[in-house]
C-alpha positions as CSV (number, residue, x, y, z in Angstrom):
1,X,-25.0,-86.4,222.5
2,X,-22.0,-88.7,224.0
3,X,-19.7,-89.4,221.1
4,X,-16.7,-91.8,221.1
5,X,-15.0,-91.0,217.8
6,X,-12.7,-93.4,216.7
7,X,-11.6,-94.2,220.3
8,X,-8.8,-96.5,220.9
9,X,-7.3,-97.9,224.2
10,X,-4.4,-100.2,224.2
11,X,-2.6,-101.9,227.5
12,X,0.0,-104.5,226.5
13,X,-1.4,-106.9,223.9
14,X,-5.1,-105.9,224.9
15,X,-6.8,-103.1,223.0
16,X,-10.4,-101.6,222.8
17,X,-11.9,-99.5,220.1
18,X,-15.2,-97.7,220.0
19,X,-16.9,-95.4,217.5
20,X,-20.3,-94.8,218.6
21,X,-22.9,-92.4,219.8
22,X,-25.2,-92.4,222.7
23,X,-28.2,-90.0,223.2
24,X,-29.0,-87.9,226.5
25,X,-31.7,-89.5,228.6
26,X,-31.3,-93.0,227.2
27,X,-30.9,-96.2,229.2
28,X,-28.0,-98.2,227.5
29,X,-26.7,-101.4,228.7
30,X,-23.2,-102.8,228.3
31,X,-22.8,-106.4,228.0
32,X,-20.3,-109.0,226.8
33,X,-17.9,-111.7,227.8
34,X,-15.8,-111.3,231.1
35,X,-12.5,-109.3,230.2
36,X,-13.9,-107.9,226.9
37,X,-13.5,-104.3,228.1
38,X,-16.9,-103.2,229.6
39,X,-15.7,-101.6,232.6
40,X,-12.6,-100.2,230.4
41,X,-15.2,-98.5,228.3
42,X,-16.8,-96.9,231.3
43,X,-13.5,-95.8,232.7
44,X,-12.6,-94.1,229.4
45,X,-15.8,-92.3,229.4
46,X,-15.5,-91.2,233.2
47,X,-11.8,-90.2,232.6
48,X,-10.1,-92.8,234.9
49,X,-8.3,-94.2,231.6
50,X,-6.9,-92.0,228.8
51,X,-7.4,-93.3,225.3
52,X,-4.3,-93.9,223.0
53,X,-6.3,-92.3,220.0
54,X,-9.6,-90.7,219.3
55,X,-11.9,-88.4,220.9
56,X,-14.8,-88.0,223.4
57,X,-17.4,-85.4,223.0
58,X,-20.2,-84.3,225.0
59,X,-23.0,-82.1,223.6
60,X,-20.2,-81.0,221.2
61,X,-17.6,-80.2,223.7
62,X,-14.4,-82.1,223.8
63,X,-13.8,-84.0,227.2
64,X,-10.9,-86.4,226.0
65,X,-8.5,-84.7,228.4
66,X,-10.8,-83.4,230.9
67,X,-10.2,-84.6,234.7
68,X,-12.9,-87.0,236.0
69,X,-14.2,-84.7,238.7
70,X,-14.7,-82.1,235.9
71,X,-16.6,-84.6,233.4
72,X,-20.5,-84.8,233.3
73,X,-20.2,-88.4,234.7
74,X,-21.3,-89.6,238.1
75,X,-20.0,-93.3,238.7
76,X,-21.7,-96.0,240.8
77,X,-19.5,-99.0,241.5
78,X,-20.3,-102.4,242.9
79,X,-18.4,-101.4,246.1
80,X,-20.5,-98.4,246.7
81,X,-17.4,-96.4,247.7
82,X,-19.1,-95.2,250.8
83,X,-16.4,-94.4,253.6
84,X,-17.2,-96.5,256.6
85,X,-16.2,-94.2,259.2
86,X,-18.6,-91.6,258.1
87,X,-22.3,-91.3,258.7
88,X,-24.7,-91.4,255.5
89,X,-25.1,-87.7,256.0
90,X,-21.4,-87.0,255.7
91,X,-21.0,-89.6,252.9
92,X,-23.7,-87.8,250.7
93,X,-22.5,-84.5,251.8
94,X,-19.2,-85.2,249.7
95,X,-21.3,-85.1,246.7
96,X,-21.9,-81.4,247.4
97,X,-18.6,-80.5,249.1
98,X,-15.9,-83.0,247.7
99,X,-13.3,-81.4,249.9
100,X,-15.4,-82.0,253.1
101,X,-16.5,-79.2,255.4
102,X,-19.9,-78.3,257.1
103,X,-22.8,-78.4,255.0
104,X,-25.1,-75.3,254.8
105,X,-28.6,-75.8,256.1
106,X,-29.9,-76.0,252.4
107,X,-27.3,-78.6,251.7
108,X,-28.2,-80.6,254.7
109,X,-31.9,-80.5,253.6
110,X,-30.8,-81.7,250.1
111,X,-29.0,-84.9,251.7
112,X,-32.2,-85.4,253.8
113,X,-34.4,-85.2,250.6
114,X,-32.0,-87.6,248.6
115,X,-32.2,-90.1,251.5
116,X,-35.8,-90.0,251.5
117,X,-36.1,-90.4,247.7
118,X,-34.3,-93.6,247.8
119,X,-36.3,-94.9,251.0
120,X,-33.6,-94.2,253.5
121,X,-35.4,-91.3,255.4
122,X,-34.4,-91.0,259.0
123,X,-31.2,-92.8,258.8
124,X,-28.8,-90.1,257.8
125,X,-26.7,-90.7,261.1
126,X,-26.0,-94.3,260.5
127,X,-22.8,-95.6,259.1
128,X,-22.6,-98.0,256.2
129,X,-21.6,-100.9,258.4
130,X,-25.0,-100.7,260.1
131,X,-26.8,-101.1,256.9
132,X,-27.9,-104.0,254.6
133,X,-26.3,-104.4,251.2
134,X,-29.5,-103.0,249.5
135,X,-29.6,-100.1,252.0
136,X,-25.9,-99.4,251.0
137,X,-26.7,-99.5,247.2
138,X,-29.6,-97.1,248.0
139,X,-27.2,-94.7,249.7
140,X,-24.6,-94.8,246.9
141,X,-27.6,-93.9,244.4
142,X,-28.7,-91.1,246.5
143,X,-25.2,-89.7,246.4
144,X,-25.3,-89.8,242.7
145,X,-28.7,-88.1,242.7
146,X,-27.1,-85.2,244.6
147,X,-24.4,-85.0,242.1
148,X,-27.0,-84.4,239.4
149,X,-24.6,-85.1,236.5
150,X,-26.1,-85.9,233.0
151,X,-24.3,-89.2,232.6
152,X,-24.9,-92.0,235.2
153,X,-22.3,-94.8,234.7
154,X,-23.1,-98.1,236.7
155,X,-20.3,-100.8,236.8
156,X,-22.3,-103.7,238.2
157,X,-23.4,-102.0,241.4
158,X,-26.0,-104.5,242.2
159,X,-24.3,-107.7,241.2
160,X,-24.1,-108.9,244.9
161,X,-27.9,-108.4,245.5
162,X,-30.6,-111.1,245.0
163,X,-32.8,-111.1,242.0
164,X,-35.7,-109.5,243.6
165,X,-33.7,-106.7,245.3
166,X,-31.5,-106.1,242.2
167,X,-34.8,-105.6,240.2
168,X,-36.1,-103.1,242.6
169,X,-32.7,-101.2,242.4
170,X,-32.8,-101.2,238.7
171,X,-36.5,-99.8,238.8
172,X,-35.2,-97.3,241.2
173,X,-32.4,-96.0,239.0
174,X,-34.7,-95.8,236.0
175,X,-36.9,-93.4,238.1
176,X,-33.8,-91.4,239.3
177,X,-32.6,-91.3,235.7
178,X,-35.7,-90.1,234.4
179,X,-35.8,-87.4,237.1
180,X,-32.3,-86.2,236.2
181,X,-32.8,-86.7,232.4
182,X,-29.6,-88.6,232.5
183,X,-28.0,-90.9,230.1
184,X,-27.5,-94.2,231.9
185,X,-24.7,-96.6,231.2
186,X,-25.3,-100.0,232.9
187,X,-22.6,-102.6,232.8
188,X,-23.9,-106.2,233.6
189,X,-23.0,-109.8,233.2
190,X,-26.8,-110.6,233.3
191,X,-28.6,-110.3,229.9
192,X,-31.9,-110.1,231.9
193,X,-30.7,-106.7,233.3
194,X,-30.4,-105.4,229.8
195,X,-33.7,-106.7,228.8
196,X,-35.5,-105.2,232.1
197,X,-33.8,-102.0,232.0
198,X,-32.2,-100.9,228.7
199,X,-33.7,-99.4,225.7
200,X,-30.4,-99.9,223.8
201,X,-27.5,-102.2,224.4
202,X,-23.9,-101.9,223.6
203,X,-22.1,-105.1,222.8
204,X,-18.4,-105.2,223.8
205,X,-16.6,-108.2,222.3
206,X,-13.5,-109.1,220.4
207,X,-11.7,-105.8,221.1
208,X,-14.6,-103.6,220.0
209,X,-17.4,-101.7,221.7
210,X,-20.1,-102.0,219.0
211,X,-22.6,-99.2,218.2
212,X,-25.9,-99.4,220.4
213,X,-28.8,-101.4,219.0
214,X,-32.4,-101.5,220.3
215,X,-32.3,-104.0,223.0
216,X,-35.1,-106.3,222.1
217,X,-33.9,-106.3,218.6
218,X,-30.5,-107.2,219.6
219,X,-31.7,-110.3,221.5
220,X,-34.1,-111.3,218.8
221,X,-31.3,-111.6,216.2
222,X,-28.0,-111.8,218.0
223,X,-24.8,-111.4,216.3
224,X,-22.2,-114.4,216.4
225,X,-20.3,-112.8,219.4
226,X,-23.5,-112.3,221.4
227,X,-24.7,-115.8,220.6
228,X,-21.3,-117.2,221.9
229,X,-21.7,-115.0,225.1
230,X,-25.2,-116.4,225.8
231,X,-24.2,-119.9,225.1
232,X,-26.6,-120.5,222.1
């Protein structure tokens, strides 16, 4: 279980609180108005921000002060964070050797297998600039696959893609997460992403990250904050 226990973050006059539990292996959407704190919530979980109060626990172990590189979280950003001067093989190799260096034969094979898994077989020598936006998203997902961490946090990674390609990527994330048994946290501005992808949804509004609710049930009977966000 990922537990956010009486968690509170403040910056100036902005505050966000969360007191909720997320189960391993679940697909969870995080939605809410712009500026409500969806990305802040992910950054707290990943360790890029520190809470003012409360605790984070994963499988019963406290991770509140654990550095990001030692947390059980892999992040996938909208920008993909691929180094433009490195080939795909070297970009993905950083998931196995964060400090760089030559990959072993076994590690190089893992990189090729990850690229094959996301439909980029044979492209390991290409640099990100030679790929389409969809291919770059697939490469970033392949890197996450290599990290093999039990929590996958996605901060609107497919927002720049067209509807059909975004749907394909969400389906691919679902397949990869299922293989890893990972808890997936998907930040999105598009309610349709939540409906398509997420078993549960966390609504972030008015300074609170609310406890997860079964997605269809939430949209069938939306609270006032969600109705306002949806324009209903």
